[in-house]
C-alpha positions in Angstrom: 118.5 100.9 96.2 116.0 99.4 93.7 117.3 96.5 91.6 116.2 97.9 88.3 116.8 94.6 86.5 113.6 93.1 88.1 110.5 92.6 86.1 106.9 92.5 87.3 103.7 90.5 86.7 100.3 91.9 87.2 97.9 89.0 87.7 94.4 90.3 86.6 92.8 86.9 86.0 90.1 85.0 87.8 86.3 84.8 87.2 85.4 87.6 89.5 82.6 85.4 90.9 82.5 87.2 94.2 81.6 90.4 92.3 78.8 88.8 90.2 76.7 90.2 88.5 79.0 93.2 88.1 81.6 91.0 86.3 79.0 89.7 83.9 79.1 93.0 82.1 82.7 94.2 82.5 86.1 92.8 83.4 86.7 92.8 87.1 89.9 94.8 86.9 88.1 97.6 84.9 85.4 98.1 87.5 85.7 101.6 89.0 87.5 102.2 92.3 86.1 105.7 92.8 87.4 107.6 89.7 89.8 105.1 88.0 89.6 101.5 86.8 90.8 99.0 89.5 93.8 97.9 87.5 95.3 101.4 87.7 96.1 101.0 91.4 98.3 97.8 91.3 99.9 99.2 88.1 100.7 102.4 90.0 102.3 100.4 92.8 104.7 98.7 90.4 105.6 101.9 88.7 106.3 103.7 92.0 108.6 100.8 92.8 110.6 101.8 89.6 109.4 98.7 87.6 109.0 99.3 83.9 108.8 95.9 82.3 105.4 94.4 83.2 103.5 91.3 82.1 99.7 91.6 82.4 98.0 88.2 82.8 94.3 87.8 82.4 91.6 85.6 80.9 91.2 85.1 77.1 87.9 87.0 77.4 89.3 90.0 79.4 92.8 90.3 77.9 91.7 92.2 74.7 89.8 94.7 76.8 92.7 95.3 79.1 95.1 95.6 76.2 92.8 98.2 74.6 92.7 100.2 77.8 96.4 100.1 78.7 98.1 99.7 75.3 101.8 98.8 75.2 102.6 101.2 77.9 104.8 103.4 75.7 102.7 106.5 76.6 103.7 106.0 80.2 107.4 105.2 79.5 107.0 101.6 80.4 106.7 98.3 78.5 103.6 96.2 78.9 103.3 92.6 77.6 100.2 90.4 77.8 99.6 86.7 78.4 96.5 84.5 78.7 95.5 82.5 81.8 93.2 79.9 80.1 92.0 78.7 83.5 92.6 80.0 87.0 94.8 77.4 88.8 96.4 79.4 91.6 98.3 82.6 92.0 101.7 80.9 91.5 100.5 79.7 88.1 101.4 83.2 87.0 105.1 82.3 87.0 104.5 79.3 84.8 102.5 81.4 82.3 105.1 84.1 82.4 108.2 81.9 82.4 109.6 83.2 79.1 108.9 86.8 80.3 110.7 86.3 83.6 113.7 84.5 82.0 116.5 84.3 84.6 115.7 87.5 86.4 114.1 88.5 89.7 110.4 89.4 89.5 107.7 91.0 91.5 104.0 89.9 91.4 101.0 91.9 92.3 97.3 90.9 92.2 95.0 93.0 90.1 92.5 93.7 92.9 95.0 94.8 95.6 95.5 98.5 96.4 98.4 99.9 98.5 98.4 103.5 99.8 101.2 105.2 101.7 104.9 105.4 101.5 106.2 102.5 99.5 109.7 102.3 100.9 109.0 98.8 102.1 108.4 97.7 98.5 111.5 99.5 97.1 113.6 97.9 99.8 112.3 94.5 99.0 113.1 94.9 95.3 116.7 95.4 96.2 117.1 91.8 97.4 119.7 89.7 95.6 118.6 86.2 96.7 115.5 84.7 98.2 112.0 86.2 98.4 110.1 88.8 100.3 106.5 89.0 101.4 104.6 91.3 103.7 102.6 90.9 106.8 99.5 93.1 107.3 97.3 92.9 110.5 93.7 92.2 109.6 90.4 91.4 111.4 89.6 88.3 109.3 92.9 86.5 108.6 91.2 83.2 107.8 90.4 84.7 104.3 94.1 84.9 103.5 97.5 83.3 103.7 98.6 83.7 107.3 102.1 84.2 108.8 103.0 82.9 112.2 105.9 84.6 114.1 108.0 83.4 117.0 108.7 85.5 120.1 111.6 87.3 118.3 109.4 88.3 115.4 110.8 85.8 113.0 108.4 84.1 110.5 108.1 80.4 111.3 105.1 79.1 109.4 102.7 80.0 106.6 99.1 78.7 106.2 96.6 79.2 103.4 93.1 80.3 104.6 93.4 78.4 107.9 90.2 77.8 110.0 92.2 78.6 113.1 94.7 81.3 112.2 97.9 81.4 114.3 98.2 85.1 114.0 96.3 88.2 112.7 98.9 88.8 110.0 97.8 88.2 106.4 100.0 88.1 103.3 98.9 90.8 100.9 98.9 90.3 97.2 102.4 91.7 96.6 105.5 89.5 96.4 109.1 89.7 95.4 111.2 86.7 94.2 114.6 86.0 92.9 115.4 84.3 89.6 114.7 80.8 90.9 110.9 81.4 91.2 110.0 79.7 88.0 112.1 76.6 88.8 110.5 76.4 92.3 107.0 76.7 90.8 107.6 74.0 88.3 108.3 71.6 91.2 105.1 72.5 93.1 102.2 70.1 93.1 98.6 71.3 93.0 96.9 71.5 96.3 93.6 69.8 97.3 91.9 72.7 95.6 93.6 71.9 92.4 95.7 75.1 92.5 99.4 75.9 92.5 99.4 77.8 95.8 101.4 80.9 96.3 101.7 79.9 100.0 103.5 76.7 99.0 105.9 78.7 97.0 106.5 81.1 99.9 106.9 78.1 102.2 109.7 76.7 99.9 111.7 79.9 100.4 110.9 79.8 104.2 112.1 76.3 104.6 115.3 77.3 102.8 115.8 80.1 105.3 115.5 82.6 102.4 112.1 84.3 103.0 112.1 87.9 104.3 108.8 89.0 105.9 108.3 92.7 106.4 105.4 93.8 108.6 103.5 96.8 107.4 102.6 99.3 110.0 99.8 101.8 110.4 101.2 104.2 107.8 100.2 101.8 105.0 96.7 101.0 103.8 96.1 97.7 102.1 92.7 97.3 100.4 91.4 94.1 98.8 88.6 94.9 96.3 87.4 91.4 95.6 83.9 91.8 97.0 81.1 94.4 96.6 81.6 95.6 100.1 85.4 95.9 99.9 85.0 97.6 96.5 82.7 100.2 98.0 85.0 100.7 101.0 88.0 101.2 98.7 86.2 103.7 96.6 85.1 105.7 99.7 88.7 105.6 101.0 90.2 106.8 97.8 87.5 109.5 97.5 88.1 110.8 101.0 91.9 111.1 100.5 91.6 112.7 97.1 89.1 115.3 98.3 91.1 116.1 101.4 94.4 116.5 99.7 93.5 117.6 96.2 95.8 115.0 94.7 94.8 111.9 92.8 95.9 108.4 93.8 97.2 106.1 91.1 97.1 108.7 88.4 99.4 106.8 86.0 100.4 109.8 83.8 101.5 111.8 86.9 103.4 108.9 88.3 105.2 108.4 84.9 106.3 112.1 85.1 107.3 112.0 88.8 109.3 108.8 88.2 111.1 110.3 85.2 109.6 107.7 82.8 108.3 110.5 80.6 109.2 114.2 80.3 107.0 117.3 80.5 106.5 117.5 76.7 105.2 113.9 76.6 102.8 114.7 79.4 101.5 117.7 77.5 100.9 115.5 74.4 98.9 113.1 76.6 96.9 115.9 78.0 96.0 117.2 74.5 94.4 113.8 73.7 92.2 113.7 76.8 88.6 114.7 76.9 87.6 117.8 78.9 86.9 117.0 82.5 88.3 116.8 86.0 91.0 114.3 85.1 92.4 116.4 82.3 92.2 119.6 84.5 94.1 117.7 87.2 96.9 116.7 84.9 97.1 120.2 83.5 97.7 121.4 87.0 100.4 118.8 87.4 102.1 120.0 84.2 101.8 123.6 85.2 103.4 122.9 88.7 106.5 121.4 87.1 108.6 118.6 88.6 108.6 118.0 92.3 110.4 115.4 94.4 108.6 112.1 94.3 
């Protein structure tokens, strides 16, 4: 059962240097992943987890553009707040920036360039934790690019390393995390790494050393896509296009998700449709409205 008291942070900061020169003209998280801006996908994951109070963190330059695109979330039945990340100093910095937002409640964090596709039961189950933290393990070909989890023979996580030269396993930690109410306190005690960053791996290691870190391995039924490079951005777009064309259903359509999750009612969806320009997206939402509610 989802712990509905949890909040969420969507970290959409960073310079986007790996996507230069694309990011010279537009915010990284507003680059298209097939037919929608990149930020729609991580936001969709949070919404499908039942999370409705979300803090979007981005650079001073990009934050006004993101706010103009997403608004306050009211049209989707959610509440969006915004905060600046003056300088990127590690993923865990998000909890220091969002300390007042988090207050004394559990919180989930997702990175703005991460896409998850498939049944999200693993995320909803993680959100139900009362104490500790939960991260996920996803088998990849190039684990040295990520935080890596080492498991013992019984499948229990025993170590975490950030971008190791010699990875001890093929399991990377995707950019989706769940923490209890102590996360801000733990982050305040972290020291910057040699890279000058407050590392998310150090935060996860603190929970691991306390015996309070759950690690859920994601199987073949889940696709995790990282869109931080031109090649991975293209691959993600092709993947989304293939699924949508095959099934005739859109992935990360925020208005549809808001309806299916019960965040908005049918009349609110109709009002949203009336304000959209003519085109495929509007036609799709009209079909959703005409079909009526279905189990999510």
